[in-house]
PDB file of N, CA, C and O in Angstrom:
ATOM      1  N   MET A   1     104.109  69.551  74.453  1.00  0.00           N
ATOM      2  CA  MET A   1     103.928  68.303  73.742  1.00  0.00           C
ATOM      3  C   MET A   1     105.307  67.728  73.409  1.00  0.00           C
ATOM      4  O   MET A   1     106.259  68.462  73.142  1.00  0.00           O
ATOM      5  N   LEU A   2     105.385  66.413  73.434  1.00  0.00           N
ATOM      6  CA  LEU A   2     106.595  65.716  73.023  1.00  0.00           C
ATOM      7  C   LEU A   2     106.405  65.225  71.597  1.00  0.00           C
ATOM      8  O   LEU A   2     105.479  64.467  71.306  1.00  0.00           O
ATOM      9  N   HIS A   3     107.279  65.660  70.723  1.00  0.00           N
ATOM     10  CA  HIS A   3     107.286  65.204  69.335  1.00  0.00           C
ATOM     11  C   HIS A   3     108.446  64.231  69.194  1.00  0.00           C
ATOM     12  O   HIS A   3     109.574  64.549  69.571  1.00  0.00           O
ATOM     13  N   THR A   4     108.178  63.051  68.655  1.00  0.00           N
ATOM     14  CA  THR A   4     109.239  62.077  68.421  1.00  0.00           C
ATOM     15  C   THR A   4     109.340  61.827  66.925  1.00  0.00           C
ATOM     16  O   THR A   4     108.375  61.415  66.281  1.00  0.00           O
ATOM     17  N   LEU A   5     110.522  62.083  66.387  1.00  0.00           N
ATOM     18  CA  LEU A   5     110.772  61.865  64.968  1.00  0.00           C
ATOM     19  C   LEU A   5     111.518  60.549  64.820  1.00  0.00           C
ATOM     20  O   LEU A   5     112.696  60.447  65.161  1.00  0.00           O
ATOM     21  N   MET A   6     110.818  59.541  64.306  1.00  0.00           N
ATOM     22  CA  MET A   6     111.369  58.193  64.223  1.00  0.00           C
ATOM     23  C   MET A   6     111.859  57.834  62.823  1.00  0.00           C
ATOM     24  O   MET A   6     112.541  56.825  62.644  1.00  0.00           O
ATOM     25  N   HIS A   7     111.519  58.640  61.846  1.00  0.00           N
ATOM     26  CA  HIS A   7     111.919  58.381  60.466  1.00  0.00           C
ATOM     27  C   HIS A   7     112.911  59.447  60.036  1.00  0.00           C
ATOM     28  O   HIS A   7     113.002  60.508  60.653  1.00  0.00           O
ATOM     29  N   SER A   8     113.639  59.167  58.994  1.00  0.00           N
ATOM     30  CA  SER A   8     114.536  60.177  58.449  1.00  0.00           C
ATOM     31  C   SER A   8     113.743  61.456  58.207  1.00  0.00           C
ATOM     32  O   SER A   8     112.633  61.394  57.677  1.00  0.00           O
ATOM     33  N   PRO A   9     114.284  62.612  58.580  1.00  0.00           N
ATOM     34  CA  PRO A   9     113.550  63.856  58.364  1.00  0.00           C
ATOM     35  C   PRO A   9     113.311  64.150  56.884  1.00  0.00           C
ATOM     36  O   PRO A   9     112.473  64.986  56.547  1.00  0.00           O
ATOM     37  N   TRP A  10     114.032  63.478  56.012  1.00  0.00           N
ATOM     38  CA  TRP A  10     113.836  63.649  54.575  1.00  0.00           C
ATOM     39  C   TRP A  10     112.704  62.754  54.068  1.00  0.00           C
ATOM     40  O   TRP A  10     112.332  62.833  52.897  1.00  0.00           O
ATOM     41  N   GLN A  11     112.152  61.901  54.941  1.00  0.00           N
ATOM     42  CA  GLN A  11     111.091  60.983  54.541  1.00  0.00           C
ATOM     43  C   GLN A  11     109.827  61.178  55.373  1.00  0.00           C
ATOM     44  O   GLN A  11     109.053  60.241  55.569  1.00  0.00           O
ATOM     45  N   CYS A  12     109.629  62.374  55.850  1.00  0.00           N
ATOM     46  CA  CYS A  12     108.407  62.665  56.601  1.00  0.00           C
ATOM     47  C   CYS A  12     107.923  64.053  56.206  1.00  0.00           C
ATOM     48  O   CYS A  12     108.571  64.745  55.421  1.00  0.00           O
ATOM     49  N   ASP A  13     106.802  64.448  56.743  1.00  0.00           N
ATOM     50  CA  ASP A  13     106.252  65.772  56.463  1.00  0.00           C
ATOM     51  C   ASP A  13     106.896  66.782  57.413  1.00  0.00           C
ATOM     52  O   ASP A  13     106.272  67.250  58.364  1.00  0.00           O
ATOM     53  N   ILE A  14     108.148  67.100  57.133  1.00  0.00           N
ATOM     54  CA  ILE A  14     108.935  67.964  58.022  1.00  0.00           C
ATOM     55  C   ILE A  14     108.334  69.374  58.111  1.00  0.00           C
ATOM     56  O   ILE A  14     108.432  70.017  59.156  1.00  0.00           O
ATOM     57  N   GLU A  15     107.720  69.855  57.038  1.00  0.00           N
ATOM     58  CA  GLU A  15     107.126  71.194  57.065  1.00  0.00           C
ATOM     59  C   GLU A  15     106.006  71.266  58.103  1.00  0.00           C
ATOM     60  O   GLU A  15     105.923  72.234  58.859  1.00  0.00           O
ATOM     61  N   THR A  16     105.157  70.263  58.141  1.00  0.00           N
ATOM     62  CA  THR A  16     104.062  70.237  59.123  1.00  0.00           C
ATOM     63  C   THR A  16     104.622  70.098  60.528  1.00  0.00           C
ATOM     64  O   THR A  16     104.167  70.776  61.449  1.00  0.00           O
ATOM     65  N   LEU A  17     105.602  69.227  60.698  1.00  0.00           N
ATOM     66  CA  LEU A  17     106.224  69.054  62.010  1.00  0.00           C
ATOM     67  C   LEU A  17     106.757  70.394  62.516  1.00  0.00           C
ATOM     68  O   LEU A  17     106.475  70.779  63.651  1.00  0.00           O
ATOM     69  N   LEU A  18     107.512  71.098  61.701  1.00  0.00           N
ATOM     70  CA  LEU A  18     108.102  72.367  62.118  1.00  0.00           C
ATOM     71  C   LEU A  18     107.032  73.411  62.447  1.00  0.00           C
ATOM     72  O   LEU A  18     107.201  74.197  63.379  1.00  0.00           O
ATOM     73  N   ARG A  19     105.945  73.421  61.694  1.00  0.00           N
ATOM     74  CA  ARG A  19     104.860  74.380  61.966  1.00  0.00           C
ATOM     75  C   ARG A  19     104.152  74.088  63.282  1.00  0.00           C
ATOM     76  O   ARG A  19     103.622  75.000  63.916  1.00  0.00           O
ATOM     77  N   MET A  20     104.138  72.841  63.692  1.00  0.00           N
ATOM     78  CA  MET A  20     103.409  72.456  64.908  1.00  0.00           C
ATOM     79  C   MET A  20     104.212  72.668  66.199  1.00  0.00           C
ATOM     80  O   MET A  20     103.647  72.595  67.291  1.00  0.00           O
ATOM     81  N   LEU A  21     105.503  72.928  66.091  1.00  0.00           N
ATOM     82  CA  LEU A  21     106.339  73.057  67.282  1.00  0.00           C
ATOM     83  C   LEU A  21     106.113  74.382  67.993  1.00  0.00           C
ATOM     84  O   LEU A  21     105.973  75.430  67.363  1.00  0.00           O
ATOM     85  N   ASN A  22     106.080  74.313  69.320  1.00  0.00           N
ATOM     86  CA  ASN A  22     105.924  75.489  70.181  1.00  0.00           C
ATOM     87  C   ASN A  22     107.100  75.568  71.146  1.00  0.00           C
ATOM     88  O   ASN A  22     107.797  74.574  71.344  1.00  0.00           O
ATOM     89  N   PRO A  23     107.331  76.725  71.745  1.00  0.00           N
ATOM     90  CA  PRO A  23     108.474  76.878  72.648  1.00  0.00           C
ATOM     91  C   PRO A  23     108.483  75.913  73.845  1.00  0.00           C
ATOM     92  O   PRO A  23     109.555  75.566  74.340  1.00  0.00           O
ATOM     93  N   GLU A  24     107.327  75.483  74.308  1.00  0.00           N
ATOM     94  CA  GLU A  24     107.282  74.582  75.460  1.00  0.00           C
ATOM     95  C   GLU A  24     107.418  73.110  75.061  1.00  0.00           C
ATOM     96  O   GLU A  24     107.418  72.233  75.924  1.00  0.00           O
ATOM     97  N   ASP A  25     107.535  72.838  73.763  1.00  0.00           N
ATOM     98  CA  ASP A  25     107.631  71.470  73.262  1.00  0.00           C
ATOM     99  C   ASP A  25     109.060  70.938  73.282  1.00  0.00           C
ATOM    100  O   ASP A  25     110.025  71.701  73.329  1.00  0.00           O
ATOM    101  N   ASP A  26     109.170  69.615  73.245  1.00  0.00           N
ATOM    102  CA  ASP A  26     110.441  68.924  73.069  1.00  0.00           C
ATOM    103  C   ASP A  26     110.332  68.086  71.801  1.00  0.00           C
ATOM    104  O   ASP A  26     109.297  67.476  71.533  1.00  0.00           O
ATOM    105  N   LEU A  27     111.406  68.064  71.031  1.00  0.00           N
ATOM    106  CA  LEU A  27     111.482  67.241  69.825  1.00  0.00           C
ATOM    107  C   LEU A  27     112.626  66.252  70.015  1.00  0.00           C
ATOM    108  O   LEU A  27     113.787  66.644  70.130  1.00  0.00           O
ATOM    109  N   LEU A  28     112.285  64.969  70.046  1.00  0.00           N
ATOM    110  CA  LEU A  28     113.271  63.911  70.239  1.00  0.00           C
ATOM    111  C   LEU A  28     113.483  63.168  68.932  1.00  0.00           C
ATOM    112  O   LEU A  28     112.541  62.646  68.336  1.00  0.00           O
ATOM    113  N   LEU A  29     114.733  63.130  68.497  1.00  0.00           N
ATOM    114  CA  LEU A  29     115.116  62.374  67.309  1.00  0.00           C
ATOM    115  C   LEU A  29     115.536  60.986  67.761  1.00  0.00           C
ATOM    116  O   LEU A  29     116.452  60.846  68.571  1.00  0.00           O
ATOM    117  N   LEU A  30     114.869  59.954  67.238  1.00  0.00           N
ATOM    118  CA  LEU A  30     115.225  58.591  67.582  1.00  0.00           C
ATOM    119  C   LEU A  30     115.101  57.714  66.344  1.00  0.00           C
ATOM    120  O   LEU A  30     114.594  58.156  65.313  1.00  0.00           O
ATOM    121  N   GLN A  31     115.557  56.497  66.444  1.00  0.00           N
ATOM    122  CA  GLN A  31     115.640  55.583  65.302  1.00  0.00           C
ATOM    123  C   GLN A  31     116.305  56.324  64.144  1.00  0.00           C
ATOM    124  O   GLN A  31     117.354  56.935  64.348  1.00  0.00           O
ATOM    125  N   ASP A  32     115.735  56.295  62.934  1.00  0.00           N
ATOM    126  CA  ASP A  32     116.362  56.987  61.798  1.00  0.00           C
ATOM    127  C   ASP A  32     116.220  58.507  61.871  1.00  0.00           C
ATOM    128  O   ASP A  32     116.837  59.228  61.087  1.00  0.00           O
ATOM    129  N   GLY A  33     115.420  58.985  62.795  1.00  0.00           N
ATOM    130  CA  GLY A  33     115.294  60.422  62.992  1.00  0.00           C
ATOM    131  C   GLY A  33     116.592  61.077  63.436  1.00  0.00           C
ATOM    132  O   GLY A  33     116.769  62.283  63.265  1.00  0.00           O
ATOM    133  N   VAL A  34     117.514  60.282  64.012  1.00  0.00           N
ATOM    134  CA  VAL A  34     118.798  60.839  64.462  1.00  0.00           C
ATOM    135  C   VAL A  34     119.593  61.435  63.305  1.00  0.00           C
ATOM    136  O   VAL A  34     120.511  62.225  63.526  1.00  0.00           O
ATOM    137  N   LEU A  35     119.249  61.062  62.075  1.00  0.00           N
ATOM    138  CA  LEU A  35     119.939  61.624  60.908  1.00  0.00           C
ATOM    139  C   LEU A  35     119.751  63.135  60.825  1.00  0.00           C
ATOM    140  O   LEU A  35     120.559  63.828  60.207  1.00  0.00           O
ATOM    141  N   GLY A  36     118.707  63.640  61.436  1.00  0.00           N
ATOM    142  CA  GLY A  36     118.468  65.077  61.457  1.00  0.00           C
ATOM    143  C   GLY A  36     119.468  65.841  62.300  1.00  0.00           C
ATOM    144  O   GLY A  36     119.529  67.068  62.219  1.00  0.00           O
ATOM    145  N   ALA A  37     120.250  65.149  63.104  1.00  0.00           N
ATOM    146  CA  ALA A  37     121.234  65.810  63.978  1.00  0.00           C
ATOM    147  C   ALA A  37     122.650  65.754  63.417  1.00  0.00           C
ATOM    148  O   ALA A  37     123.606  66.063  64.129  1.00  0.00           O
ATOM    149  N   LEU A  38     122.799  65.367  62.158  1.00  0.00           N
ATOM    150  CA  LEU A  38     124.139  65.295  61.571  1.00  0.00           C
ATOM    151  C   LEU A  38     124.744  66.686  61.464  1.00  0.00           C
ATOM    152  O   LEU A  38     124.123  67.606  60.932  1.00  0.00           O
ATOM    153  N   ALA A  39     125.945  66.830  61.967  1.00  0.00           N
ATOM    154  CA  ALA A  39     126.633  68.122  61.979  1.00  0.00           C
ATOM    155  C   ALA A  39     126.768  68.673  60.562  1.00  0.00           C
ATOM    156  O   ALA A  39     127.112  67.949  59.628  1.00  0.00           O
ATOM    157  N   GLY A  40     126.496  69.948  60.425  1.00  0.00           N
ATOM    158  CA  GLY A  40     126.670  70.629  59.149  1.00  0.00           C
ATOM    159  C   GLY A  40     125.540  70.448  58.146  1.00  0.00           C
ATOM    160  O   GLY A  40     125.610  70.989  57.042  1.00  0.00           O
ATOM    161  N   SER A  41     124.512  69.709  58.501  1.00  0.00           N
ATOM    162  CA  SER A  41     123.429  69.476  57.538  1.00  0.00           C
ATOM    163  C   SER A  41     122.424  70.627  57.560  1.00  0.00           C
ATOM    164  O   SER A  41     122.207  71.271  58.586  1.00  0.00           O
ATOM    165  N   ALA A  42     121.828  70.858  56.414  1.00  0.00           N
ATOM    166  CA  ALA A  42     120.788  71.890  56.317  1.00  0.00           C
ATOM    167  C   ALA A  42     119.583  71.521  57.179  1.00  0.00           C
ATOM    168  O   ALA A  42     118.926  72.396  57.743  1.00  0.00           O
ATOM    169  N   MET A  43     119.296  70.229  57.279  1.00  0.00           N
ATOM    170  CA  MET A  43     118.166  69.786  58.101  1.00  0.00           C
ATOM    171  C   MET A  43     118.400  70.132  59.570  1.00  0.00           C
ATOM    172  O   MET A  43     117.480  70.565  60.264  1.00  0.00           O
ATOM    173  N   LEU A  44     119.624  69.942  60.039  1.00  0.00           N
ATOM    174  CA  LEU A  44     119.941  70.285  61.431  1.00  0.00           C
ATOM    175  C   LEU A  44     119.662  71.759  61.683  1.00  0.00           C
ATOM    176  O   LEU A  44     119.075  72.108  62.707  1.00  0.00           O
ATOM    177  N   GLU A  45     120.066  72.616  60.780  1.00  0.00           N
ATOM    178  CA  GLU A  45     119.843  74.055  60.969  1.00  0.00           C
ATOM    179  C   GLU A  45     118.352  74.370  61.027  1.00  0.00           C
ATOM    180  O   GLU A  45     117.929  75.226  61.804  1.00  0.00           O
ATOM    181  N   ARG A  46     117.560  73.689  60.216  1.00  0.00           N
ATOM    182  CA  ARG A  46     116.111  73.901  60.257  1.00  0.00           C
ATOM    183  C   ARG A  46     115.538  73.454  61.593  1.00  0.00           C
ATOM    184  O   ARG A  46     114.697  74.141  62.173  1.00  0.00           O
ATOM    185  N   LEU A  47     115.994  72.302  62.084  1.00  0.00           N
ATOM    186  CA  LEU A  47     115.496  71.789  63.357  1.00  0.00           C
ATOM    187  C   LEU A  47     115.930  72.679  64.521  1.00  0.00           C
ATOM    188  O   LEU A  47     115.158  72.904  65.453  1.00  0.00           O
ATOM    189  N   LEU A  48     117.151  73.179  64.469  1.00  0.00           N
ATOM    190  CA  LEU A  48     117.644  74.051  65.539  1.00  0.00           C
ATOM    191  C   LEU A  48     116.938  75.408  65.547  1.00  0.00           C
ATOM    192  O   LEU A  48     116.840  76.048  66.595  1.00  0.00           O
ATOM    193  N   SER A  49     116.451  75.848  64.398  1.00  0.00           N
ATOM    194  CA  SER A  49     115.765  77.143  64.351  1.00  0.00           C
ATOM    195  C   SER A  49     114.309  77.040  64.810  1.00  0.00           C
ATOM    196  O   SER A  49     113.639  78.057  64.992  1.00  0.00           O
ATOM    197  N   ALA A  50     113.829  75.829  64.994  1.00  0.00           N
ATOM    198  CA  ALA A  50     112.463  75.624  65.484  1.00  0.00           C
ATOM    199  C   ALA A  50     112.389  76.031  66.960  1.00  0.00           C
ATOM    200  O   ALA A  50     113.402  76.005  67.659  1.00  0.00           O
ATOM    201  N   PRO A  51     111.201  76.404  67.434  1.00  0.00           N
ATOM    202  CA  PRO A  51     111.083  76.880  68.816  1.00  0.00           C
ATOM    203  C   PRO A  51     111.220  75.802  69.894  1.00  0.00           C
ATOM    204  O   PRO A  51     111.449  76.137  71.056  1.00  0.00           O
ATOM    205  N   ALA A  52     111.087  74.533  69.549  1.00  0.00           N
ATOM    206  CA  ALA A  52     111.137  73.449  70.541  1.00  0.00           C
ATOM    207  C   ALA A  52     112.579  73.118  70.926  1.00  0.00           C
ATOM    208  O   ALA A  52     113.519  73.456  70.208  1.00  0.00           O
ATOM    209  N   THR A  53     112.736  72.453  72.066  1.00  0.00           N
ATOM    210  CA  THR A  53     114.041  71.953  72.491  1.00  0.00           C
ATOM    211  C   THR A  53     114.327  70.656  71.743  1.00  0.00           C
ATOM    212  O   THR A  53     113.490  69.754  71.708  1.00  0.00           O
ATOM    213  N   LEU A  54     115.514  70.567  71.144  1.00  0.00           N
ATOM    214  CA  LEU A  54     115.890  69.430  70.310  1.00  0.00           C
ATOM    215  C   LEU A  54     116.758  68.456  71.092  1.00  0.00           C
ATOM    216  O   LEU A  54     117.720  68.852  71.750  1.00  0.00           O
ATOM    217  N   TRP A  55     116.406  67.176  71.011  1.00  0.00           N
ATOM    218  CA  TRP A  55     117.126  66.095  71.684  1.00  0.00           C
ATOM    219  C   TRP A  55     117.412  64.981  70.689  1.00  0.00           C
ATOM    220  O   TRP A  55     116.722  64.852  69.678  1.00  0.00           O
ATOM    221  N   VAL A  56     118.436  64.173  70.980  1.00  0.00           N
ATOM    222  CA  VAL A  56     118.729  62.988  70.186  1.00  0.00           C
ATOM    223  C   VAL A  56     118.943  61.820  71.145  1.00  0.00           C
ATOM    224  O   VAL A  56     119.582  61.977  72.186  1.00  0.00           O
ATOM    225  N   LEU A  57     118.409  60.652  70.797  1.00  0.00           N
ATOM    226  CA  LEU A  57     118.537  59.469  71.647  1.00  0.00           C
ATOM    227  C   LEU A  57     119.898  58.822  71.415  1.00  0.00           C
ATOM    228  O   LEU A  57     120.189  58.335  70.323  1.00  0.00           O
ATOM    229  N   LEU A  58     120.718  58.825  72.445  1.00  0.00           N
ATOM    230  CA  LEU A  58     122.103  58.370  72.362  1.00  0.00           C
ATOM    231  C   LEU A  58     122.224  56.927  71.876  1.00  0.00           C
ATOM    232  O   LEU A  58     123.090  56.628  71.054  1.00  0.00           O
ATOM    233  N   GLU A  59     121.384  56.044  72.362  1.00  0.00           N
ATOM    234  CA  GLU A  59     121.466  54.632  71.964  1.00  0.00           C
ATOM    235  C   GLU A  59     121.251  54.444  70.465  1.00  0.00           C
ATOM    236  O   GLU A  59     121.895  53.597  69.845  1.00  0.00           O
ATOM    237  N   ASP A  60     120.348  55.230  69.883  1.00  0.00           N
ATOM    238  CA  ASP A  60     120.097  55.108  68.449  1.00  0.00           C
ATOM    239  C   ASP A  60     121.235  55.712  67.630  1.00  0.00           C
ATOM    240  O   ASP A  60     121.545  55.224  66.543  1.00  0.00           O
ATOM    241  N   VAL A  61     121.849  56.757  68.141  1.00  0.00           N
ATOM    242  CA  VAL A  61     123.036  57.324  67.483  1.00  0.00           C
ATOM    243  C   VAL A  61     124.154  56.291  67.463  1.00  0.00           C
ATOM    244  O   VAL A  61     124.770  56.058  66.423  1.00  0.00           O
ATOM    245  N   GLU A  62     124.417  55.675  68.609  1.00  0.00           N
ATOM    246  CA  GLU A  62     125.484  54.677  68.708  1.00  0.00           C
ATOM    247  C   GLU A  62     125.181  53.445  67.858  1.00  0.00           C
ATOM    248  O   GLU A  62     126.086  52.886  67.238  1.00  0.00           O
ATOM    249  N   ALA A  63     123.924  53.017  67.824  1.00  0.00           N
ATOM    250  CA  ALA A  63     123.542  51.837  67.046  1.00  0.00           C
ATOM    251  C   ALA A  63     123.793  52.054  65.555  1.00  0.00           C
ATOM    252  O   ALA A  63     124.008  51.093  64.816  1.00  0.00           O
ATOM    253  N   ARG A  64     123.769  53.295  65.114  1.00  0.00           N
ATOM    254  CA  ARG A  64     123.995  53.612  63.709  1.00  0.00           C
ATOM    255  C   ARG A  64     125.432  54.035  63.429  1.00  0.00           C
ATOM    256  O   ARG A  64     125.768  54.384  62.297  1.00  0.00           O
ATOM    257  N   GLY A  65     126.275  54.008  64.447  1.00  0.00           N
ATOM    258  CA  GLY A  65     127.679  54.371  64.266  1.00  0.00           C
ATOM    259  C   GLY A  65     127.878  55.831  63.916  1.00  0.00           C
ATOM    260  O   GLY A  65     128.804  56.173  63.181  1.00  0.00           O
ATOM    261  N   LEU A  66     127.018  56.696  64.434  1.00  0.00           N
ATOM    262  CA  LEU A  66     127.060  58.117  64.071  1.00  0.00           C
ATOM    263  C   LEU A  66     127.568  59.033  65.180  1.00  0.00           C
ATOM    264  O   LEU A  66     127.471  60.254  65.051  1.00  0.00           O
ATOM    265  N   SER A  67     128.095  58.489  66.242  1.00  0.00           N
ATOM    266  CA  SER A  67     128.481  59.307  67.400  1.00  0.00           C
ATOM    267  C   SER A  67     129.389  60.473  67.022  1.00  0.00           C
ATOM    268  O   SER A  67     129.204  61.579  67.530  1.00  0.00           O
ATOM    269  N   ALA A  68     130.354  60.253  66.151  1.00  0.00           N
ATOM    270  CA  ALA A  68     131.309  61.298  65.781  1.00  0.00           C
ATOM    271  C   ALA A  68     130.715  62.314  64.813  1.00  0.00           C
ATOM    272  O   ALA A  68     131.316  63.362  64.574  1.00  0.00           O
ATOM    273  N   GLN A  69     129.552  62.022  64.256  1.00  0.00           N
ATOM    274  CA  GLN A  69     128.966  62.902  63.235  1.00  0.00           C
ATOM    275  C   GLN A  69     127.782  63.721  63.743  1.00  0.00           C
ATOM    276  O   GLN A  69     127.239  64.544  63.006  1.00  0.00           O
ATOM    277  N   ILE A  70     127.382  63.507  64.977  1.00  0.00           N
ATOM    278  CA  ILE A  70     126.242  64.237  65.542  1.00  0.00           C
ATOM    279  C   ILE A  70     126.721  65.587  66.068  1.00  0.00           C
ATOM    280  O   ILE A  70     127.747  65.672  66.743  1.00  0.00           O
ATOM    281  N   SER A  71     125.986  66.614  65.760  1.00  0.00           N
ATOM    282  CA  SER A  71     126.337  67.973  66.159  1.00  0.00           C
ATOM    283  C   SER A  71     126.347  68.135  67.675  1.00  0.00           C
ATOM    284  O   SER A  71     125.495  67.595  68.380  1.00  0.00           O
ATOM    285  N   ALA A  72     127.324  68.885  68.154  1.00  0.00           N
ATOM    286  CA  ALA A  72     127.403  69.201  69.581  1.00  0.00           C
ATOM    287  C   ALA A  72     126.307  70.191  69.987  1.00  0.00           C
ATOM    288  O   ALA A  72     126.100  70.432  71.177  1.00  0.00           O
ATOM    289  N   LYS A  73     125.613  70.759  69.014  1.00  0.00           N
ATOM    290  CA  LYS A  73     124.521  71.700  69.300  1.00  0.00           C
ATOM    291  C   LYS A  73     123.247  70.981  69.761  1.00  0.00           C
ATOM    292  O   LYS A  73     122.306  71.614  70.241  1.00  0.00           O
ATOM    293  N   VAL A  74     123.229  69.656  69.610  1.00  0.00           N
ATOM    294  CA  VAL A  74     122.054  68.873  69.975  1.00  0.00           C
ATOM    295  C   VAL A  74     122.334  68.130  71.275  1.00  0.00           C
ATOM    296  O   VAL A  74     123.349  67.444  71.397  1.00  0.00           O
ATOM    297  N   SER A  75     121.447  68.267  72.231  1.00  0.00           N
ATOM    298  CA  SER A  75     121.593  67.554  73.499  1.00  0.00           C
ATOM    299  C   SER A  75     121.193  66.096  73.313  1.00  0.00           C
ATOM    300  O   SER A  75     120.215  65.787  72.633  1.00  0.00           O
ATOM    301  N   SER A  76     121.964  65.209  73.927  1.00  0.00           N
ATOM    302  CA  SER A  76     121.628  63.788  73.842  1.00  0.00           C
ATOM    303  C   SER A  76     121.062  63.323  75.173  1.00  0.00           C
ATOM    304  O   SER A  76     121.332  63.900  76.226  1.00  0.00           O
ATOM    305  N   LEU A  77     120.273  62.271  75.093  1.00  0.00           N
ATOM    306  CA  LEU A  77     119.761  61.650  76.306  1.00  0.00           C
ATOM    307  C   LEU A  77     119.665  60.156  76.088  1.00  0.00           C
ATOM    308  O   LEU A  77     119.684  59.671  74.956  1.00  0.00           O
ATOM    309  N   ASP A  78     119.560  59.427  77.202  1.00  0.00           N
ATOM    310  CA  ASP A  78     119.433  57.974  77.142  1.00  0.00           C
ATOM    311  C   ASP A  78     117.965  57.612  77.366  1.00  0.00           C
ATOM    312  O   ASP A  78     117.100  58.487  77.407  1.00  0.00           O
ATOM    313  N   TYR A  79     117.696  56.311  77.511  1.00  0.00           N
ATOM    314  CA  TYR A  79     116.304  55.888  77.690  1.00  0.00           C
ATOM    315  C   TYR A  79     115.686  56.437  78.971  1.00  0.00           C
ATOM    316  O   TYR A  79     114.482  56.687  79.013  1.00  0.00           O
ATOM    317  N   THR A  80     116.480  56.625  80.003  1.00  0.00           N
ATOM    318  CA  THR A  80     115.961  57.221  81.242  1.00  0.00           C
ATOM    319  C   THR A  80     115.494  58.652  80.970  1.00  0.00           C
ATOM    320  O   THR A  80     114.446  59.075  81.459  1.00  0.00           O
ATOM    321  N   GLY A  81     116.273  59.382  80.194  1.00  0.00           N
ATOM    322  CA  GLY A  81     115.873  60.731  79.807  1.00  0.00           C
ATOM    323  C   GLY A  81     114.635  60.736  78.933  1.00  0.00           C
ATOM    324  O   GLY A  81     113.796  61.630  79.045  1.00  0.00           O
ATOM    325  N   PHE A  82     114.514  59.744  78.063  1.00  0.00           N
ATOM    326  CA  PHE A  82     113.326  59.604  77.221  1.00  0.00           C
ATOM    327  C   PHE A  82     112.083  59.411  78.092  1.00  0.00           C
ATOM    328  O   PHE A  82     111.041  60.020  77.851  1.00  0.00           O
ATOM    329  N   VAL A  83     112.208  58.564  79.096  1.00  0.00           N
ATOM    330  CA  VAL A  83     111.090  58.337  80.015  1.00  0.00           C
ATOM    331  C   VAL A  83     110.735  59.639  80.746  1.00  0.00           C
ATOM    332  O   VAL A  83     109.559  59.941  80.947  1.00  0.00           O
ATOM    333  N   ALA A  84     111.748  60.395  81.137  1.00  0.00           N
ATOM    334  CA  ALA A  84     111.497  61.673  81.814  1.00  0.00           C
ATOM    335  C   ALA A  84     110.734  62.634  80.895  1.00  0.00           C
ATOM    336  O   ALA A  84     109.842  63.350  81.350  1.00  0.00           O
ATOM    337  N   LEU A  85     111.086  62.651  79.600  1.00  0.00           N
ATOM    338  CA  LEU A  85     110.352  63.510  78.669  1.00  0.00           C
ATOM    339  C   LEU A  85     108.902  63.067  78.519  1.00  0.00           C
ATOM    340  O   LEU A  85     108.004  63.904  78.432  1.00  0.00           O
ATOM    341  N   THR A  86     108.668  61.758  78.487  1.00  0.00           N
ATOM    342  CA  THR A  86     107.284  61.278  78.370  1.00  0.00           C
ATOM    343  C   THR A  86     106.493  61.597  79.632  1.00  0.00           C
ATOM    344  O   THR A  86     105.288  61.838  79.559  1.00  0.00           O
ATOM    345  N   ALA A  87     107.146  61.601  80.774  1.00  0.00           N
ATOM    346  CA  ALA A  87     106.462  61.965  82.017  1.00  0.00           C
ATOM    347  C   ALA A  87     106.178  63.468  82.067  1.00  0.00           C
ATOM    348  O   ALA A  87     105.181  63.899  82.647  1.00  0.00           O
ATOM    349  N   LYS A  88     107.048  64.249  81.462  1.00  0.00           N
ATOM    350  CA  LYS A  88     106.891  65.709  81.438  1.00  0.00           C
ATOM    351  C   LYS A  88     105.709  66.140  80.563  1.00  0.00           C
ATOM    352  O   LYS A  88     105.020  67.113  80.871  1.00  0.00           O
ATOM    353  N   HIS A  89     105.486  65.408  79.475  1.00  0.00           N
ATOM    354  CA  HIS A  89     104.459  65.791  78.502  1.00  0.00           C
ATOM    355  C   HIS A  89     103.305  64.801  78.511  1.00  0.00           C
ATOM    356  O   HIS A  89     103.506  63.601  78.325  1.00  0.00           O
ATOM    357  N   GLN A  90     102.100  65.303  78.726  1.00  0.00           N
ATOM    358  CA  GLN A  90     100.916  64.449  78.672  1.00  0.00           C
ATOM    359  C   GLN A  90     100.620  63.998  77.257  1.00  0.00           C
ATOM    360  O   GLN A  90     100.122  62.893  77.040  1.00  0.00           O
ATOM    361  N   GLN A  91     100.924  64.843  76.306  1.00  0.00           N
ATOM    362  CA  GLN A  91     100.632  64.538  74.904  1.00  0.00           C
ATOM    363  C   GLN A  91     101.907  64.258  74.136  1.00  0.00           C
ATOM    364  O   GLN A  91     102.945  64.875  74.374  1.00  0.00           O
ATOM    365  N   GLN A  92     101.809  63.311  73.204  1.00  0.00           N
ATOM    366  CA  GLN A  92     102.951  62.969  72.366  1.00  0.00           C
ATOM    367  C   GLN A  92     102.468  62.737  70.946  1.00  0.00           C
ATOM    368  O   GLN A  92     101.385  62.197  70.719  1.00  0.00           O
ATOM    369  N   ILE A  93     103.279  63.149  70.008  1.00  0.00           N
ATOM    370  CA  ILE A  93     102.986  62.918  68.598  1.00  0.00           C
ATOM    371  C   ILE A  93     104.213  62.269  67.983  1.00  0.00           C
ATOM    372  O   ILE A  93     105.338  62.707  68.226  1.00  0.00           O
ATOM    373  N   THR A  94     104.005  61.236  67.191  1.00  0.00           N
ATOM    374  CA  THR A  94     105.100  60.523  66.540  1.00  0.00           C
ATOM    375  C   THR A  94     105.088  60.822  65.057  1.00  0.00           C
ATOM    376  O   THR A  94     104.051  60.753  64.397  1.00  0.00           O
ATOM    377  N   TRP A  95     106.249  61.151  64.552  1.00  0.00           N
ATOM    378  CA  TRP A  95     106.404  61.492  63.132  1.00  0.00           C
ATOM    379  C   TRP A  95     107.188  60.414  62.443  1.00  0.00           C
ATOM    380  O   TRP A  95     107.433  60.502  61.240  1.00  0.00           O
TER     381      TRP A  95
END
């Protein structure tokens, strides 16, 4: 399943999101969700410890001026990569 976090992780039900993640899932941080990828944050460590693969949408990071603050532990992708993730997963959930 593809999980897309579009809101700040501090403004959503992050506990439920983390419980629903499985090893075959992808979690994409986009819009204000990119705040979850800030280097050194406790939220980033929680997201990285989840079983899913963590991604951040590069365009949304750049639009918020956060390129220098995003952790190198998180893989970034562009809209083409986003489309590839949606093609990979039949099911998607938006948080």
